[in-house]
N, CA, C and O atoms as a GROMACS GRO file, in nm:
protein
  604
    1MET      N    1   0.085  -0.118   0.000
    1MET     CA    2   0.000   0.000   0.000
    1MET      C    3   0.089   0.124   0.000
    1MET      O    4   0.189   0.131   0.072
    2GLY      N    5   0.050   0.219  -0.081
    2GLY     CA    6   0.124   0.344  -0.090
    2GLY      C    7   0.067   0.448   0.004
    2GLY      O    8   0.012   0.415   0.109
    3LEU      N    9   0.080   0.573  -0.034
    3LEU     CA   10   0.029   0.683   0.045
    3LEU      C   11  -0.123   0.690   0.037
    3LEU      O   12  -0.183   0.646  -0.062
    4ILE      N   13  -0.184   0.744   0.141
    4ILE     CA   14  -0.328   0.762   0.145
    4ILE      C   15  -0.357   0.911   0.153
    4ILE      O   16  -0.308   0.980   0.242
    5ASP      N   17  -0.436   0.960   0.059
    5ASP     CA   18  -0.476   1.101   0.058
    5ASP      C   19  -0.613   1.111   0.123
    5ASP      O   20  -0.711   1.057   0.071
    6LEU      N   21  -0.621   1.179   0.238
    6LEU     CA   22  -0.745   1.189   0.314
    6LEU      C   23  -0.827   1.314   0.283
    6LEU      O   24  -0.933   1.334   0.341
    7HIS      N   25  -0.779   1.397   0.192
    7HIS     CA   26  -0.852   1.519   0.159
    7HIS      C   27  -0.825   1.550   0.013
    7HIS      O   28  -0.720   1.604  -0.023
    8CYS      N   29  -0.922   1.514  -0.071
    8CYS     CA   30  -0.897   1.517  -0.214
    8CYS      C   31  -1.024   1.559  -0.287
    8CYS      O   32  -1.133   1.510  -0.258
    9HIS      N   33  -1.011   1.650  -0.383
    9HIS     CA   34  -1.125   1.702  -0.459
    9HIS      C   35  -1.117   1.653  -0.604
    9HIS      O   36  -1.119   1.734  -0.697
   10LEU      N   37  -1.109   1.523  -0.623
   10LEU     CA   38  -1.096   1.464  -0.756
   10LEU      C   39  -1.229   1.439  -0.827
   10LEU      O   40  -1.230   1.425  -0.950
   11LEU      N   41  -1.339   1.434  -0.755
   11LEU     CA   42  -1.466   1.405  -0.822
   11LEU      C   43  -1.502   1.520  -0.916
   11LEU      O   44  -1.510   1.635  -0.872
   12PRO      N   45  -1.522   1.490  -1.043
   12PRO     CA   46  -1.544   1.597  -1.141
   12PRO      C   47  -1.679   1.665  -1.126
   12PRO      O   48  -1.784   1.601  -1.114
   13GLY      N   49  -1.674   1.799  -1.126
   13GLY     CA   50  -1.794   1.880  -1.133
   13GLY      C   51  -1.875   1.894  -1.005
   13GLY      O   52  -1.983   1.952  -1.008
   14LEU      N   53  -1.826   1.844  -0.894
   14LEU     CA   54  -1.905   1.851  -0.770
   14LEU      C   55  -1.877   1.974  -0.686
   14LEU      O   56  -1.963   2.018  -0.609
   15ASP      N   57  -1.758   2.030  -0.699
   15ASP     CA   58  -1.724   2.149  -0.620
   15ASP      C   59  -1.617   2.228  -0.693
   15ASP      O   60  -1.609   2.224  -0.815
   16ASP      N   61  -1.534   2.299  -0.619
   16ASP     CA   62  -1.431   2.381  -0.681
   16ASP      C   63  -1.305   2.304  -0.718
   16ASP      O   64  -1.203   2.363  -0.752
   17GLY      N   65  -1.314   2.172  -0.711
   17GLY     CA   66  -1.203   2.088  -0.753
   17GLY      C   67  -1.204   2.068  -0.903
   17GLY      O   68  -1.226   2.163  -0.978
   18SER      N   69  -1.182   1.948  -0.946
   18SER     CA   70  -1.177   1.915  -1.088
   18SER      C   71  -1.310   1.946  -1.158
   18SER      O   72  -1.418   1.921  -1.104
   19SER      N   73  -1.300   2.000  -1.278
   19SER     CA   74  -1.420   2.037  -1.353
   19SER      C   75  -1.463   1.932  -1.455
   19SER      O   76  -1.573   1.940  -1.509
   20SER      N   77  -1.376   1.833  -1.481
   20SER     CA   78  -1.412   1.733  -1.583
   20SER      C   79  -1.351   1.597  -1.550
   20SER      O   80  -1.255   1.587  -1.472
   21MET      N   81  -1.408   1.494  -1.609
   21MET     CA   82  -1.354   1.359  -1.589
   21MET      C   83  -1.212   1.350  -1.643
   21MET      O   84  -1.127   1.286  -1.582
   22GLU      N   85  -1.186   1.414  -1.756
   22GLU     CA   86  -1.052   1.414  -1.815
   22GLU      C   87  -0.949   1.471  -1.717
   22GLU      O   88  -0.842   1.414  -1.697
   23THR      N   89  -0.983   1.585  -1.656
   23THR     CA   90  -0.893   1.647  -1.558
   23THR      C   91  -0.876   1.557  -1.436
   23THR      O   92  -0.766   1.541  -1.386
   24SER      N   93  -0.986   1.499  -1.390
   24SER     CA   94  -0.980   1.412  -1.272
   24SER      C   95  -0.890   1.291  -1.296
   24SER      O   96  -0.811   1.254  -1.209
   25LEU      N   97  -0.901   1.231  -1.413
   25LEU     CA   98  -0.816   1.116  -1.444
   25LEU      C   99  -0.669   1.156  -1.455
   25LEU      O  100  -0.581   1.082  -1.412
   26LYS      N  101  -0.643   1.273  -1.512
   26LYS     CA  102  -0.505   1.322  -1.520
   26LYS      C  103  -0.447   1.345  -1.380
   26LYS      O  104  -0.334   1.306  -1.351
   27LEU      N  105  -0.527   1.409  -1.294
   27LEU     CA  106  -0.482   1.433  -1.157
   27LEU      C  107  -0.462   1.302  -1.080
   27LEU      O  108  -0.370   1.290  -1.000
   28ALA      N  109  -0.550   1.206  -1.105
   28ALA     CA  110  -0.537   1.076  -1.040
   28ALA      C  111  -0.408   1.007  -1.083
   28ALA      O  112  -0.337   0.949  -1.001
   29GLN      N  113  -0.378   1.015  -1.212
   29GLN     CA  114  -0.253   0.956  -1.262
   29GLN      C  115  -0.132   1.023  -1.198
   29GLN      O  116  -0.036   0.955  -1.162
   30GLU      N  117  -0.136   1.154  -1.182
   30GLU     CA  118  -0.026   1.226  -1.116
   30GLU      C  119  -0.013   1.185  -0.969
   30GLU      O  120   0.098   1.172  -0.918
   31ALA      N  121  -0.127   1.164  -0.903
   31ALA     CA  122  -0.124   1.121  -0.763
   31ALA      C  123  -0.058   0.984  -0.751
   31ALA      O  124   0.024   0.961  -0.662
   32VAL      N  125  -0.094   0.893  -0.841
   32VAL     CA  126  -0.034   0.759  -0.841
   32VAL      C  127   0.116   0.768  -0.866
   32VAL      O  128   0.195   0.699  -0.802
   33ALA      N  129   0.155   0.854  -0.958
   33ALA     CA  130   0.298   0.873  -0.987
   33ALA      C  131   0.373   0.926  -0.865
   33ALA      O  132   0.493   0.902  -0.850
   34ASP      N  133   0.302   0.998  -0.779
   34ASP     CA  134   0.363   1.050  -0.655
   34ASP      C  135   0.356   0.950  -0.540
   34ASP      O  136   0.399   0.981  -0.429
   35GLY      N  137   0.303   0.831  -0.566
   35GLY     CA  138   0.302   0.726  -0.464
   35GLY      C  139   0.169   0.708  -0.392
   35GLY      O  140   0.162   0.629  -0.298
   36VAL      N  141   0.065   0.778  -0.434
   36VAL     CA  142  -0.066   0.764  -0.369
   36VAL      C  143  -0.136   0.640  -0.424
   36VAL      O  144  -0.141   0.620  -0.545
   37SER      N  145  -0.189   0.557  -0.335
   37SER     CA  146  -0.261   0.437  -0.377
   37SER      C  147  -0.410   0.442  -0.342
   37SER      O  148  -0.491   0.372  -0.402
   38HIS      N  149  -0.444   0.526  -0.243
   38HIS     CA  150  -0.583   0.536  -0.196
   38HIS      C  151  -0.618   0.683  -0.171
   38HIS      O  152  -0.536   0.760  -0.120
   39CYS      N  153  -0.741   0.720  -0.207
   39CYS     CA  154  -0.787   0.859  -0.185
   39CYS      C  155  -0.926   0.859  -0.123
   39CYS      O  156  -1.014   0.783  -0.164
   40LEU      N  157  -0.943   0.943  -0.024
   40LEU     CA  158  -1.076   0.973   0.028
   40LEU      C  159  -1.123   1.097  -0.048
   40LEU      O  160  -1.066   1.204  -0.035
   41LEU      N  161  -1.228   1.080  -0.127
   41LEU     CA  162  -1.278   1.189  -0.210
   41LEU      C  163  -1.370   1.277  -0.125
   41LEU      O  164  -1.471   1.229  -0.073
   42THR      N  165  -1.335   1.404  -0.111
   42THR     CA  166  -1.401   1.490  -0.013
   42THR      C  167  -1.453   1.620  -0.075
   42THR      O  168  -1.396   1.726  -0.050
   43PRO      N  169  -1.558   1.612  -0.154
   43PRO     CA  170  -1.615   1.737  -0.205
   43PRO      C  171  -1.673   1.820  -0.091
   43PRO      O  172  -1.715   1.765   0.012
   44HIS      N  173  -1.676   1.950  -0.110
   44HIS     CA  174  -1.736   2.039  -0.010
   44HIS      C  175  -1.882   2.002   0.012
   44HIS      O  176  -1.952   1.962  -0.081
   45HIS      N  177  -1.927   2.017   0.137
   45HIS     CA  178  -2.067   1.989   0.170
   45HIS      C  179  -2.113   2.092   0.273
   45HIS      O  180  -2.047   2.114   0.374
   46LEU      N  181  -2.226   2.154   0.245
   46LEU     CA  182  -2.292   2.247   0.337
   46LEU      C  183  -2.209   2.373   0.365
   46LEU      O  184  -2.214   2.428   0.474
   47ASN      N  185  -2.134   2.417   0.266
   47ASN     CA  186  -2.048   2.534   0.290
   47ASN      C  187  -2.106   2.665   0.236
   47ASN      O  188  -2.036   2.766   0.232
   48GLY      N  189  -2.232   2.664   0.196
   48GLY     CA  190  -2.292   2.785   0.143
   48GLY      C  191  -2.283   2.795  -0.008
   48GLY      O  192  -2.356   2.873  -0.070
   49HIS      N  193  -2.195   2.716  -0.069
   49HIS     CA  194  -2.181   2.713  -0.214
   49HIS      C  195  -2.217   2.575  -0.271
   49HIS      O  196  -2.278   2.564  -0.378
   50TYR      N  197  -2.179   2.472  -0.197
   50TYR     CA  198  -2.198   2.336  -0.246
   50TYR      C  199  -2.273   2.252  -0.143
   50TYR      O  200  -2.247   2.260  -0.023
   51VAL      N  201  -2.365   2.171  -0.194
   51VAL     CA  202  -2.432   2.070  -0.115
   51VAL      C  203  -2.412   1.939  -0.191
   51VAL      O  204  -2.465   1.922  -0.301
   52ASN      N  205  -2.337   1.850  -0.134
   52ASN     CA  206  -2.310   1.720  -0.196
   52ASN      C  207  -2.359   1.611  -0.103
   52ASN      O  208  -2.288   1.565  -0.014
   53HIS      N  209  -2.483   1.571  -0.125
   53HIS     CA  210  -2.547   1.472  -0.040
   53HIS      C  211  -2.472   1.339  -0.042
   53HIS      O  212  -2.410   1.302  -0.142
   54LYS      N  213  -2.480   1.270   0.068
   54LYS     CA  214  -2.411   1.142   0.087
   54LYS      C  215  -2.432   1.046  -0.031
   54LYS      O  216  -2.335   0.995  -0.087
   55GLN      N  217  -2.557   1.022  -0.068
   55GLN     CA  218  -2.584   0.925  -0.176
   55GLN      C  219  -2.529   0.972  -0.310
   55GLN      O  220  -2.486   0.890  -0.391
   56ASP      N  221  -2.530   1.102  -0.335
   56ASP     CA  222  -2.474   1.156  -0.459
   56ASP      C  223  -2.323   1.135  -0.465
   56ASP      O  224  -2.268   1.102  -0.570
   57VAL      N  225  -2.257   1.156  -0.352
   57VAL     CA  226  -2.111   1.137  -0.346
   57VAL      C  227  -2.076   0.989  -0.364
   57VAL      O  228  -1.979   0.955  -0.432
   58ILE      N  229  -2.155   0.903  -0.303
   58ILE     CA  230  -2.130   0.759  -0.318
   58ILE      C  231  -2.145   0.718  -0.464
   58ILE      O  232  -2.059   0.646  -0.517
   59LYS      N  233  -2.250   0.762  -0.530
   59LYS     CA  234  -2.270   0.730  -0.672
   59LYS      C  235  -2.157   0.785  -0.758
   59LYS      O  236  -2.107   0.716  -0.847
   60ALA      N  237  -2.117   0.909  -0.733
   60ALA     CA  238  -2.009   0.970  -0.810
   60ALA      C  239  -1.877   0.896  -0.787
   60ALA      O  240  -1.797   0.882  -0.879
   61THR      N  241  -1.855   0.850  -0.666
   61THR     CA  242  -1.733   0.776  -0.633
   61THR      C  243  -1.729   0.643  -0.707
   61THR      O  244  -1.626   0.604  -0.761
   62VAL      N  245  -1.842   0.573  -0.708
   62VAL     CA  246  -1.849   0.446  -0.781
   62VAL      C  247  -1.820   0.468  -0.929
   62VAL      O  248  -1.745   0.392  -0.990
   63ALA      N  249  -1.879   0.572  -0.987
   63ALA     CA  250  -1.856   0.602  -1.129
   63ALA      C  251  -1.710   0.639  -1.155
   63ALA      O  252  -1.653   0.599  -1.256
   64PHE      N  253  -1.651   0.714  -1.062
   64PHE     CA  254  -1.511   0.754  -1.080
   64PHE      C  255  -1.419   0.633  -1.067
   64PHE      O  256  -1.322   0.622  -1.141
   65GLN      N  257  -1.448   0.543  -0.974
   65GLN     CA  258  -1.366   0.422  -0.959
   65GLN      C  259  -1.371   0.340  -1.088
   65GLN      O  260  -1.270   0.286  -1.132
   66LYS      N  261  -1.489   0.331  -1.148
   66LYS     CA  262  -1.503   0.259  -1.274
   66LYS      C  263  -1.419   0.325  -1.384
   66LYS      O  264  -1.352   0.257  -1.461
   67ALA      N  265  -1.423   0.458  -1.390
   67ALA     CA  266  -1.343   0.531  -1.490
   67ALA      C  267  -1.194   0.509  -1.466
   67ALA      O  268  -1.117   0.496  -1.562
   68LEU      N  269  -1.152   0.506  -1.340
   68LEU     CA  270  -1.011   0.479  -1.308
   68LEU      C  271  -0.970   0.340  -1.358
   68LEU      O  272  -0.863   0.323  -1.416
   69GLU      N  273  -1.056   0.243  -1.334
   69GLU     CA  274  -1.026   0.106  -1.378
   69GLU      C  275  -1.020   0.097  -1.529
   69GLU      O  276  -0.932   0.030  -1.584
   70GLU      N  277  -1.112   0.163  -1.598
   70GLU     CA  278  -1.112   0.162  -1.744
   70GLU      C  279  -0.987   0.229  -1.800
   70GLU      O  280  -0.936   0.189  -1.904
   71ALA      N  281  -0.938   0.331  -1.731
   71ALA     CA  282  -0.816   0.402  -1.773
   71ALA      C  283  -0.690   0.333  -1.722
   71ALA      O  284  -0.579   0.378  -1.747
   72GLN      N  285  -0.709   0.223  -1.650
   72GLN     CA  286  -0.599   0.144  -1.592
   72GLN      C  287  -0.511   0.229  -1.500
   72GLN      O  288  -0.388   0.221  -1.504
   73ILE      N  289  -0.576   0.310  -1.418
   73ILE     CA  290  -0.507   0.391  -1.318
   73ILE      C  291  -0.526   0.320  -1.184
   73ILE      O  292  -0.638   0.310  -1.135
   74PRO      N  293  -0.418   0.271  -1.123
   74PRO     CA  294  -0.428   0.190  -1.001
   74PRO      C  295  -0.448   0.276  -0.874
   74PRO      O  296  -0.359   0.288  -0.790
   75LEU      N  297  -0.566   0.333  -0.864
   75LEU     CA  298  -0.600   0.417  -0.750
   75LEU      C  299  -0.734   0.369  -0.695
   75LEU      O  300  -0.830   0.352  -0.770
   76THR      N  301  -0.739   0.347  -0.565
   76THR     CA  302  -0.863   0.307  -0.499
   76THR      C  303  -0.920   0.430  -0.430
   76THR      O  304  -0.850   0.499  -0.356
   77VAL      N  305  -1.048   0.457  -0.456
   77VAL     CA  306  -1.111   0.577  -0.401
   77VAL      C  307  -1.228   0.540  -0.309
   77VAL      O  308  -1.292   0.436  -0.325
   78PHE      N  309  -1.252   0.627  -0.213
   78PHE     CA  310  -1.358   0.609  -0.115
   78PHE      C  311  -1.439   0.738  -0.106
   78PHE      O  312  -1.383   0.847  -0.121
   79PRO      N  313  -1.568   0.728  -0.081
   79PRO     CA  314  -1.650   0.849  -0.070
   79PRO      C  315  -1.633   0.918   0.064
   79PRO      O  316  -1.623   0.853   0.168
   80GLY      N  317  -1.630   1.050   0.060
   80GLY     CA  318  -1.620   1.131   0.181
   80GLY      C  319  -1.679   1.268   0.155
   80GLY      O  320  -1.734   1.294   0.048
   81GLN      N  321  -1.669   1.355   0.252
   81GLN     CA  322  -1.715   1.493   0.238
   81GLN      C  323  -1.626   1.582   0.325
   81GLN      O  324  -1.574   1.539   0.428
   82GLU      N  325  -1.610   1.704   0.282
   82GLU     CA  326  -1.549   1.807   0.364
   82GLU      C  327  -1.666   1.894   0.412
   82GLU      O  328  -1.717   1.977   0.338
   83VAL      N  329  -1.706   1.872   0.536
   83VAL     CA  330  -1.830   1.928   0.590
   83VAL      C  331  -1.801   2.059   0.662
   83VAL      O  332  -1.725   2.062   0.759
   84ARG      N  333  -1.862   2.166   0.616
   84ARG     CA  334  -1.845   2.298   0.679
   84ARG      C  335  -1.919   2.300   0.812
   84ARG      O  336  -2.035   2.261   0.821
   85VAL      N  337  -1.851   2.345   0.914
   85VAL     CA  338  -1.912   2.362   1.045
   85VAL      C  339  -2.016   2.474   1.034
   85VAL      O  340  -1.983   2.588   1.003
   86SER      N  341  -2.143   2.437   1.061
   86SER     CA  342  -2.251   2.535   1.052
   86SER      C  343  -2.374   2.479   1.123
   86SER      O  344  -2.371   2.368   1.176
   87ASP      N  345  -2.481   2.557   1.122
   87ASP     CA  346  -2.604   2.511   1.184
   87ASP      C  347  -2.672   2.403   1.100
   87ASP      O  348  -2.776   2.349   1.140
   88ARG      N  349  -2.616   2.370   0.984
   88ARG     CA  350  -2.674   2.268   0.897
   88ARG      C  351  -2.616   2.129   0.924
   88ARG      O  352  -2.666   2.030   0.870
   89VAL      N  353  -2.512   2.121   1.006
   89VAL     CA  354  -2.447   1.992   1.030
   89VAL      C  355  -2.536   1.899   1.112
   89VAL      O  356  -2.550   1.782   1.078
   90LEU      N  357  -2.594   1.949   1.219
   90LEU     CA  358  -2.675   1.862   1.304
   90LEU      C  359  -2.795   1.805   1.230
   90LEU      O  360  -2.820   1.685   1.241
   91PRO      N  361  -2.871   1.885   1.152
   91PRO     CA  362  -2.979   1.824   1.074
   91PRO      C  363  -2.928   1.720   0.973
   91PRO      O  364  -2.994   1.619   0.950
   92ALA      N  365  -2.812   1.745   0.913
   92ALA     CA  366  -2.755   1.649   0.818
   92ALA      C  367  -2.716   1.520   0.890
   92ALA      O  368  -2.733   1.411   0.836
   93LEU      N  369  -2.664   1.534   1.011
   93LEU     CA  370  -2.629   1.417   1.091
   93LEU      C  371  -2.754   1.337   1.124
   93LEU      O  372  -2.754   1.214   1.114
   94GLU      N  373  -2.860   1.406   1.164
   94GLU     CA  374  -2.987   1.339   1.195
   94GLU      C  375  -3.043   1.267   1.072
   94GLU      O  376  -3.102   1.160   1.084
   95ALA      N  377  -3.025   1.326   0.955
   95ALA     CA  378  -3.079   1.270   0.830
   95ALA      C  379  -2.986   1.165   0.769
   95ALA      O  380  -3.015   1.115   0.660
   96ASP      N  381  -2.878   1.131   0.836
   96ASP     CA  382  -2.780   1.035   0.783
   96ASP      C  383  -2.729   1.080   0.646
   96ASP      O  384  -2.723   1.001   0.552
   97ASP      N  385  -2.692   1.208   0.637
   97ASP     CA  386  -2.645   1.265   0.511
   97ASP      C  387  -2.498   1.304   0.517
   97ASP      O  388  -2.451   1.382   0.434
   98LEU      N  389  -2.424   1.250   0.614
   98LEU     CA  390  -2.282   1.280   0.626
   98LEU      C  391  -2.200   1.154   0.605
   98LEU      O  392  -2.238   1.045   0.649
   99LEU      N  393  -2.089   1.171   0.538
   99LEU     CA  394  -1.994   1.062   0.518
   99LEU      C  395  -1.878   1.080   0.614
   99LEU      O  396  -1.825   1.191   0.630
  100TYR      N  397  -1.839   0.975   0.677
  100TYR     CA  398  -1.729   0.979   0.773
  100TYR      C  399  -1.598   0.941   0.704
  100TYR      O  400  -1.597   0.886   0.594
  101VAL      N  401  -1.490   0.970   0.771
  101VAL     CA  402  -1.357   0.934   0.720
  101VAL      C  403  -1.336   0.784   0.735
  101VAL      O  404  -1.266   0.722   0.654
  102ASP      N  405  -1.396   0.725   0.838
  102ASP     CA  406  -1.378   0.584   0.867
  102ASP      C  407  -1.510   0.508   0.857
  102ASP      O  408  -1.617   0.568   0.862
  103GLU      N  409  -1.501   0.379   0.842
  103GLU     CA  410  -1.619   0.294   0.827
  103GLU      C  411  -1.702   0.286   0.955
  103GLU      O  412  -1.822   0.260   0.948
  104GLU      N  413  -1.641   0.306   1.069
  104GLU     CA  414  -1.713   0.296   1.196
  104GLU      C  415  -1.793   0.423   1.228
  104GLU      O  416  -1.871   0.423   1.323
  105GLY      N  417  -1.776   0.528   1.151
  105GLY     CA  418  -1.850   0.651   1.172
  105GLY      C  419  -1.806   0.727   1.294
  105GLY      O  420  -1.890   0.779   1.369
  106ARG      N  421  -1.676   0.735   1.316
  106ARG     CA  422  -1.623   0.808   1.432
  106ARG      C  423  -1.556   0.940   1.395
  106ARG      O  424  -1.542   1.028   1.480
  107TYR      N  425  -1.514   0.954   1.271
  107TYR     CA  426  -1.436   1.071   1.233
  107TYR      C  427  -1.500   1.145   1.116
  107TYR      O  428  -1.537   1.085   1.015
  108LEU      N  429  -1.513   1.276   1.132
  108LEU     CA  430  -1.563   1.363   1.025
  108LEU      C  431  -1.449   1.454   0.981
  108LEU      O  432  -1.368   1.498   1.063
  109LEU      N  433  -1.445   1.483   0.853
  109LEU     CA  434  -1.353   1.586   0.805
  109LEU      C  435  -1.433   1.716   0.806
  109LEU      O  436  -1.521   1.737   0.723
  110LEU      N  437  -1.401   1.803   0.899
  110LEU     CA  438  -1.474   1.928   0.916
  110LEU      C  439  -1.394   2.045   0.862
  110LEU      O  440  -1.273   2.058   0.886
  111GLU      N  441  -1.462   2.130   0.789
  111GLU     CA  442  -1.403   2.254   0.741
  111GLU      C  443  -1.447   2.363   0.837
  111GLU      O  444  -1.567   2.387   0.855
  112MET      N  445  -1.352   2.429   0.898
  112MET     CA  446  -1.383   2.531   0.997
  112MET      C  447  -1.436   2.657   0.929
  112MET      O  448  -1.419   2.678   0.809
  113LEU      N  449  -1.500   2.740   1.008
  113LEU     CA  450  -1.555   2.865   0.959
  113LEU      C  451  -1.441   2.958   0.916
  113LEU      O  452  -1.355   2.992   0.997
  114HIS      N  453  -1.440   2.997   0.789
  114HIS     CA  454  -1.335   3.086   0.739
  114HIS      C  455  -1.368   3.232   0.767
  114HIS      O  456  -1.280   3.314   0.794
  115LYS      N  457  -1.494   3.262   0.761
  115LYS     CA  458  -1.539   3.400   0.779
  115LYS      C  459  -1.506   3.450   0.920
  115LYS      O  460  -1.475   3.567   0.941
  116TYR      N  461  -1.516   3.359   1.013
  116TYR     CA  462  -1.491   3.394   1.153
  116TYR      C  463  -1.370   3.316   1.200
  116TYR      O  464  -1.379   3.194   1.221
  117LYS      N  465  -1.260   3.381   1.217
  117LYS     CA  466  -1.140   3.313   1.263
  117LYS      C  467  -1.138   3.302   1.416
  117LYS      O  468  -1.032   3.289   1.477
  118ASP      N  469  -1.256   3.308   1.475
  118ASP     CA  470  -1.272   3.299   1.620
  118ASP      C  471  -1.263   3.152   1.661
  118ASP      O  472  -1.353   3.073   1.632
  119VAL      N  473  -1.156   3.116   1.727
  119VAL     CA  474  -1.134   2.979   1.770
  119VAL      C  475  -1.248   2.933   1.860
  119VAL      O  476  -1.291   2.819   1.851
  120HIS      N  477  -1.295   3.020   1.948
  120HIS     CA  478  -1.401   2.981   2.042
  120HIS      C  479  -1.530   2.946   1.968
  120HIS      O  480  -1.598   2.852   2.009
  121LEU      N  481  -1.563   3.017   1.864
  121LEU     CA  482  -1.684   2.988   1.787
  121LEU      C  483  -1.672   2.852   1.719
  121LEU      O  484  -1.767   2.773   1.720
  122ASN      N  485  -1.558   2.824   1.661
  122ASN     CA  486  -1.537   2.695   1.598
  122ASN      C  487  -1.542   2.582   1.700
  122ASN      O  488  -1.602   2.478   1.674
  123LEU      N  489  -1.481   2.602   1.816
  123LEU     CA  490  -1.484   2.499   1.920
  123LEU      C  491  -1.624   2.477   1.973
  123LEU      O  492  -1.662   2.363   2.002
  124LEU      N  493  -1.702   2.582   1.986
  124LEU     CA  494  -1.840   2.570   2.030
  124LEU      C  495  -1.920   2.486   1.931
  124LEU      O  496  -2.000   2.402   1.971
  125ALA      N  497  -1.899   2.509   1.804
  125ALA     CA  498  -1.970   2.432   1.701
  125ALA      C  499  -1.931   2.284   1.708
  125ALA      O  500  -2.017   2.197   1.697
  126ILE      N  501  -1.804   2.257   1.726
  126ILE     CA  502  -1.758   2.118   1.737
  126ILE      C  503  -1.817   2.052   1.861
  126ILE      O  504  -1.857   1.936   1.856
  127GLN      N  505  -1.822   2.125   1.973
  127GLN     CA  506  -1.880   2.069   2.095
  127GLN      C  507  -2.028   2.035   2.075
  127GLN      O  508  -2.074   1.932   2.124
  128ALA      N  509  -2.100   2.119   2.003
  128ALA     CA  510  -2.243   2.092   1.978
  128ALA      C  511  -2.258   1.964   1.895
  128ALA      O  512  -2.346   1.882   1.923
  129ILE      N  513  -2.174   1.947   1.795
  129ILE     CA  514  -2.179   1.826   1.713
  129ILE      C  515  -2.145   1.704   1.799
  129ILE      O  516  -2.211   1.600   1.789
  130TYR      N  517  -2.045   1.717   1.882
  130TYR     CA  518  -2.003   1.609   1.970
  130TYR      C  519  -2.116   1.567   2.064
  130TYR      O  520  -2.145   1.448   2.077
  131VAL      N  521  -2.178   1.663   2.130
  131VAL     CA  522  -2.287   1.634   2.224
  131VAL      C  523  -2.402   1.566   2.151
  131VAL      O  524  -2.458   1.468   2.201
  132PHE      N  525  -2.437   1.616   2.035
  132PHE     CA  526  -2.545   1.555   1.958
  132PHE      C  527  -2.511   1.411   1.922
  132PHE      O  528  -2.594   1.322   1.937
  133TYR      N  529  -2.389   1.389   1.876
  133TYR     CA  530  -2.348   1.255   1.836
  133TYR      C  531  -2.355   1.158   1.953
  133TYR      O  532  -2.409   1.048   1.940
  134VAL      N  533  -2.302   1.199   2.066
  134VAL     CA  534  -2.302   1.112   2.184
  134VAL      C  535  -2.445   1.080   2.226
  134VAL      O  536  -2.476   0.966   2.259
  135GLN      N  537  -2.532   1.181   2.227
  135GLN     CA  538  -2.670   1.160   2.270
  135GLN      C  539  -2.748   1.072   2.173
  135GLN      O  540  -2.828   0.988   2.217
  136THR      N  541  -2.728   1.088   2.045
  136THR     CA  542  -2.809   1.015   1.948
  136THR      C  543  -2.754   0.878   1.915
  136THR      O  544  -2.828   0.791   1.869
  137HIS      N  545  -2.627   0.856   1.936
  137HIS     CA  546  -2.568   0.727   1.903
  137HIS      C  547  -2.544   0.641   2.027
  137HIS      O  548  -2.490   0.531   2.017
  138TYR      N  549  -2.583   0.690   2.141
  138TYR     CA  550  -2.575   0.613   2.266
  138TYR      C  551  -2.436   0.554   2.289
  138TYR      O  552  -2.421   0.437   2.324
  139VAL      N  553  -2.337   0.636   2.268
  139VAL     CA  554  -2.201   0.593   2.296
  139VAL      C  555  -2.147   0.675   2.411
  139VAL      O  556  -2.193   0.787   2.436
  140GLN      N  557  -2.052   0.621   2.478
  140GLN     CA  558  -1.991   0.696   2.585
  140GLN      C  559  -1.888   0.791   2.527
  140GLN      O  560  -1.829   0.765   2.422
  141ALA      N  561  -1.868   0.900   2.596
  141ALA     CA  562  -1.778   1.004   2.546
  141ALA      C  563  -1.640   0.949   2.513
  141ALA      O  564  -1.577   0.994   2.418
  142MET      N  565  -1.593   0.853   2.589
  142MET     CA  566  -1.459   0.800   2.565
  142MET      C  567  -1.451   0.723   2.432
  142MET      O  568  -1.342   0.709   2.376
  143GLU      N  569  -1.563   0.676   2.382
  143GLU     CA  570  -1.562   0.602   2.256
  143GLU      C  571  -1.554   0.695   2.136
  143GLU      O  572  -1.509   0.655   2.029
  144PHE      N  573  -1.597   0.817   2.154
  144PHE     CA  574  -1.596   0.914   2.044
  144PHE      C  575  -1.463   0.987   2.049
  144PHE      O  576  -1.451   1.090   2.116
  145HIS      N  577  -1.366   0.936   1.980
  145HIS     CA  578  -1.228   0.982   1.994
  145HIS      C  579  -1.211   1.130   1.963
  145HIS      O  580  -1.237   1.215   2.048
  146THR      N  581  -1.170   1.160   1.846
  146THR     CA  582  -1.141   1.299   1.811
  146THR      C  583  -1.198   1.331   1.674
  146THR      O  584  -1.217   1.241   1.592
  147LEU      N  585  -1.226   1.456   1.649
  147LEU     CA  586  -1.273   1.497   1.519
  147LEU      C  587  -1.155   1.543   1.436
  147LEU      O  588  -1.066   1.613   1.485
  148MET      N  589  -1.155   1.503   1.312
  148MET     CA  590  -1.054   1.555   1.221
  148MET      C  591  -1.112   1.679   1.161
  148MET      O  592  -1.228   1.680   1.120
  149PHE      N  593  -1.034   1.784   1.154
  149PHE     CA  594  -1.086   1.906   1.093
  149PHE      C  595  -0.981   1.972   1.007
  149PHE      O  596  -0.860   1.950   1.023
  150HIS      N  597  -1.030   2.052   0.917
  150HIS     CA  598  -0.946   2.115   0.815
  150HIS      C  599  -0.968   2.266   0.823
  150HIS      O  600  -1.082   2.312   0.831
  151ASP      N  601  -0.862   2.340   0.821
  151ASP     CA  602  -0.872   2.486   0.819
  151ASP      C  603  -0.812   2.539   0.692
  151ASP      O  604  -0.810   2.660   0.670
   0.00000   0.00000   0.00000
């Protein structure tokens, strides 16, 4: 196994990443040449510009994996999202519309608020998500390790 890219905007046309399948395949080939063997595809979600629902990302990921195989590019891709911290996260969590970094559903890739560089506001939002998760998934706080986030 080579390198694993946990934050990648290769899915064509879903956000501000790649605009076409041709570009996505070229970028995938470059990633493989750099030693990447696996990518978590993380289009923006709930950031005010893009909404990429869980099922749509899964379908796009399956289609992209097929295109990679047809182009004989040895890259394995997984569906994910880069979820903007906002008041829309908790409803999305309730609706099962979020993709986790891991199969067990313990880690989210969160995009912090750019407009407000207030650390306390971002931490408050993360705490609200944490409390909701613990209450709705009936897990003890110690089981919910840490959130991965992106700034």
